[in-house]
C-alpha positions in Angstrom: 71.9 114.9 114.9 74.3 113.6 112.4 74.0 115.1 109.2 75.1 112.0 107.1 72.2 110.2 106.6 74.3 106.5 106.4 75.3 104.9 109.2 76.3 101.5 108.5 74.6 99.9 111.1 72.4 98.0 108.6 75.4 96.8 106.4 74.9 93.0 107.8 71.6 93.0 107.2 70.0 93.8 110.4 68.3 97.2 111.6 66.9 98.2 114.7 63.1 98.5 116.1 62.3 101.4 118.1 63.0 100.6 121.6 66.6 99.0 120.2 66.0 95.4 119.4 68.2 94.2 116.7 66.2 92.3 114.0 67.1 91.0 110.6 66.2 93.2 107.6 64.1 90.4 106.6 61.5 90.1 109.2 58.0 90.4 108.8 57.7 93.4 111.0 60.3 95.1 108.6 58.5 94.3 105.8 55.0 95.1 107.2 56.2 98.9 108.2 58.3 99.3 105.1 54.7 98.2 103.0 53.2 101.5 104.8 56.0 103.7 103.8 55.2 102.6 100.4 51.8 103.2 101.0 52.8 106.5 102.3 54.7 107.5 99.3 52.1 106.9 97.1 49.7 108.5 98.9 52.1 111.5 98.5 52.1 110.9 94.5 48.0 111.0 95.0 48.1 113.8 96.9 50.1 115.5 94.0 47.2 114.8 91.5 44.8 115.7 93.5 43.0 119.3 92.5 40.6 119.1 95.1 41.7 120.7 98.6 39.7 119.0 100.8 40.8 115.7 99.5 44.8 116.2 99.6 43.3 117.8 103.5 42.3 114.5 104.3 44.8 112.6 102.2 48.2 114.7 104.5 46.0 113.7 107.3 46.1 109.8 106.2 50.0 109.9 105.5 50.0 111.6 109.2 48.2 108.4 110.7 50.2 106.0 108.3 53.4 107.3 110.1 51.7 106.4 113.4 51.0 103.4 111.9 54.6 102.8 111.2 55.8 104.0 114.3 53.3 101.5 116.0 55.0 98.3 113.3 58.4 99.3 114.1 58.0 99.4 117.9 59.4 96.7 119.7 56.2 95.7 121.8 57.9 94.6 124.7 59.2 98.3 125.2 57.0 100.1 123.6 54.8 100.6 127.3 57.6 102.8 128.6 57.7 105.2 125.1 55.9 107.8 123.9 54.6 106.2 120.6 52.0 108.0 119.1 48.0 106.1 119.2 46.0 105.4 116.3 42.4 105.4 117.6 38.5 105.0 116.3 38.1 108.9 115.4 40.6 107.9 112.7 38.4 105.4 111.1 35.1 107.3 112.0 36.9 110.2 109.2 37.7 107.5 107.0 33.8 106.6 106.8 32.6 109.9 106.9 34.6 110.7 104.0 33.8 107.6 102.1 30.1 108.1 102.7 30.3 111.5 101.6 31.9 110.6 98.2 29.2 107.7 97.7 26.5 110.6 98.1 27.5 111.9 94.6 28.5 108.2 92.9 26.3 106.1 91.1 25.7 103.4 92.9 28.0 100.1 91.5 26.5 97.6 89.2 30.0 96.4 88.0 33.2 96.0 88.9 35.4 98.7 87.6 38.9 98.2 85.8 41.2 101.4 87.1 42.3 103.7 84.7 40.4 106.9 82.9 43.3 109.3 84.9 46.2 109.0 86.5 44.2 110.5 89.8 42.3 107.2 89.3 44.5 105.0 88.7 47.1 106.2 91.5 44.0 105.7 93.9 43.7 101.9 93.0 47.7 101.5 93.0 47.2 103.2 96.7 44.4 100.5 97.4 46.5 97.6 96.1 49.1 98.7 98.5 47.5 99.2 101.6 45.8 95.7 100.6 49.1 94.2 101.0 50.2 96.0 104.1 46.5 94.9 105.6 47.4 91.4 104.5 51.5 92.0 106.1 49.2 92.9 109.5 47.7 89.7 109.4 50.5 87.6 108.7 52.2 88.8 111.7 48.9 88.7 114.0 48.6 85.1 112.5 52.2 84.4 113.9 51.6 85.8 117.3 53.6 88.9 116.6 51.7 91.4 118.2 50.0 94.1 116.1 47.5 96.5 117.3 43.9 95.4 116.3 43.2 99.0 115.3 45.9 99.3 112.9 44.5 96.2 110.9 41.1 97.5 111.1 42.7 101.7 110.2 44.6 99.8 106.9 41.0 97.8 105.9 38.9 101.1 106.0 41.5 103.0 104.4 41.9 100.6 101.1 38.1 100.9 100.9 38.4 105.0 101.3 41.0 104.6 98.2 38.5 102.8 96.2 35.9 105.3 96.4 38.4 108.0 96.2 39.1 106.0 93.0 35.6 106.1 91.5 35.3 110.0 93.3 38.1 111.3 90.8 36.3 109.2 88.1 32.8 111.3 88.9 35.1 114.7 89.7 37.0 114.9 86.1 33.9 113.4 84.2 35.9 110.2 83.0 33.7 107.1 82.0 34.6 103.9 84.6 35.1 100.9 82.8 33.1 98.1 83.7 34.9 94.6 83.7 33.2 92.7 81.1 34.1 88.6 81.9 35.1 86.7 78.6 32.8 83.0 78.7 33.7 81.2 77.0 
């Protein structure tokens, strides 16, 4: 393997999917897995802000799953059956649901919309949630354009954004930071 990070193969605005198919760097598939990569980076920062070991373990698992999602999205679907690409499965979604339920067990019921903020970990959870929703919208856009995306990827991203929202509330709880209710201005 070469020690050089630059290959110069993308200098003309094209890149290769896993499998070798060349596409423009502006292709929706590239934008989608780039958004998943961005999400993974934000989750890494969230990991760094977290002080609870169990949450850190789950966040590392999520990062691993996001690499799986990225691999799926970066693969030419015509060539994927011939390659060994890691798979996402229902157990990955069940893990998120179990974690959501575990955190919700200690949280007060929601009675209002919550403004992001109060602590860097809380705010970071909201940023990650927003990027996750964008990744999900990109996947749905692919699907609507008849570009293959594994339906389990969309389901996972949907559940992950729910997890990240509940995690923001959980961090508020752990850090004893009051949640700020949104109070709409009515004229």
